C-alpha positions in Angstrom: 12.1 1.2 -7.3 8.1 1.3 -5.9 6.6 4.3 -7.4 3.9 6.6 -4.7 1.7 8.5 -6.7 0.7 12.3 -5.1 -2.6 10.9 -4.9 -1.8 8.0 -3.1 0.7 9.9 -0.8 -2.1 13.0 0.0 -4.9 10.3 0.4 -2.6 8.6 3.0 -1.6 12.3 4.5 -5.4 12.7 4.8 -6.4 9.3 6.7 -3.4 10.0 9.2 -5.0 13.2 9.4 -8.3 11.9 10.4 -7.7 8.9 12.4 -4.8 10.6 14.7 -2.2 7.8 13.6 1.2 8.1 12.4 1.9 4.9 10.0 0.0 3.6 7.0 1.0 0.1 6.3 0.5 -2.0 3.2 2.0 -5.7 3.4 0.7 -8.7 1.6 -0.6 -11.6 3.0 -1.1 -15.3 2.0 -4.8 -15.4 1.7 -7.6 -13.9 -1.4 -8.4 -15.6 -4.4 -5.5 -15.1 -5.9 -3.0 -16.2 -3.5 -1.5 -13.0 -1.9 -4.2 -10.1 0.0 -3.8 -6.7 0.6 -3.6 -5.2 3.8 -3.9 -1.7 4.4 -4.1 -0.1 8.3 -2.9 2.4 10.3 -1.0 2.4 13.3 0.4 4.7 15.7 3.4 4.1 16.1 6.1 3.3 13.8 8.9 0.5 15.1 11.2 0.0 12.1 12.2 -4.0 10.9 15.1 -4.8 8.6 14.3 -4.4 4.8 11.3 -2.1 4.6 10.7 0.5 2.9 9.4 3.7 4.0 8.0 7.0 2.4 8.1 10.5 4.4 4.1 11.7 5.0 3.8 15.3 6.0 1.3 13.4 8.9 4.0 10.6 9.1 5.1 7.2 7.3 4.4 5.0 4.8 5.4 1.4 5.5 6.2 -1.3 3.4 7.3 -4.7 4.4 10.5 -6.3 2.9 8.1 -9.3 1.7 5.3 -6.9 0.2 8.6 -4.6 -1.4 10.4 -7.5 -3.0 6.9 -8.7 -4.6 5.3 -5.3 -6.0 9.2 -4.5 -7.3 8.7 -1.7 -10.3 5.0 -1.5 -9.3 2.9 1.9 -8.9 0.9 2.5 -6.3 -1.9 4.8 -6.8 -5.2 6.4 -5.3 -8.1 6.3 -8.1 -10.8 8.9 -7.8 -11.8 7.8 -11.3 -14.4 4.6 -9.9 -17.7 5.1 -8.2 -15.6 4.3 -5.2 -12.4 5.8 -4.8 -9.6 3.2 -3.4 -5.4 2.4 -3.6 -4.9 1.0 -6.5 -1.3 -1.3 -7.0 -0.5 -2.5 -10.0 2.6 -4.4 -10.8 4.1 -5.1 -14.3 4.0 -9.0 -14.9 1.6 -9.7 -11.5 -1.6 -10.8 -12.1 -4.4 -9.7 -10.2 -7.4 -10.3 -9.5 -11.4 -9.4 -10.2 -11.9 -7.9 -6.7 -8.2 -5.6 -6.7 -7.5 -6.6 -3.6 -5.4 -9.8 -4.3 -2.5 -11.0 -6.7 -2.0 -14.2 -8.6 0.8 -16.2 -6.8 
């Protein structure tokens, strides 16, 4: 199970409303200082893909692809307002992350 906090959902809705898009997508891809780097993006249309996980938003949908879903299983997606620069944070028990906060150690 992946937990998406209310703060994260609220921020995703704000982003979609501001951009006029319908999809927030989070995926991990090769790169970064730890081996996998996070990629957040918005899209104007959602084409369902096999194995992905979605969450309904008031302004659209949040999507995590199958590879990312499997890697972050048991994790929490939050929007952290406590830092000087607010940002989405994904924490996964047992998975190391690097200092930049955007990369996972594989």
